[in-house]
N, C-alpha and C positions, 0 to 999 in steps of 0.2 A: 918813143919808140914802146913804152908801156900802153899806151893807147891804142897802137897799132896791133900791138899782140894780143890786147883783150877784144879787138874788133874783129881779128882774124879768129880768134878761139869762140867767139859767139857766131860767126859766121859758118864755123865748122861744124858747131854743134847744132844749128839750125838745118845743114845739109845733112847731117848725119840723122837727125829727127825726120826729116823729109823722106830719106831713103827708107828709114824703119817703118813710117806709115804707109808707103807706097809698096812696099814691098809684097803685100798679100793681094793690092788690088792690078798690079801688072803680071802676075803669071811669070814672074823671073826674067821680065825684060831687062830690069836694072840690076839684075845680078852680079853683073862684071863690075858695076861701080861700089858693090858692097863687100868685094872681095878682101879687102884688108881688114876689115871688122870680121867677116867672117872666118878668115884664115886663121887670127888672133883666137877665136872663141873656141874654134876646133884645138888649137894647140893647148891654150891654157886650160880653159874649162872641161875640153872634151878629154883629156887626160885624167881629169880627175874624176869624172863621172858626175859632175854637179847638175844641179837642177836647170831648167830653161832660164828661169829669171837672171842667174849671173852670166848665162851665155850671152843672151841679149844685151845686158848692159856692159859687158866686155867688148861685144862688137859694135855698139853705139860709140863707145869711149873711144875706140880704136880709129872708128870712122871720122870721128869729131877731131881727135889730134891729126891724123893725114890730111883731111881736108882742110883743117885749120892752118896747117903748116904750107900747104899750097895757097891760099888766100894771104898769108903772111909774106910769101915770096913774092905774090904779084903785088902789093900794096910796098913793099920796099922796092921792088922794080919800077913802080908808077912813081915813087917819090924819087929815085936818082934819075927817071927820065925828066920828070919836071924841073930838077935843079940843073940839069944839064943843057935845058933850052937858054937861049939867049934872051935876055931881058928888053 
């Protein structure tokens, strides 16, 4: 279970980093994929009037958690399906 959680967290961080890098290159084509992090950045960082770096860090972290949770759910589903198959 710990290994799957670490793998999911790493994949979520990679997806979040990829979205962060691709955002200026795509002219907002991937913006819908970034909404969880952007919403959190506006809610927590924007309310305090902080700088750009904390907002980007919050957006990256929230996207990493959201996509890491999705990957974790897929890994657990895959594990359950492979256990359900007859040997």
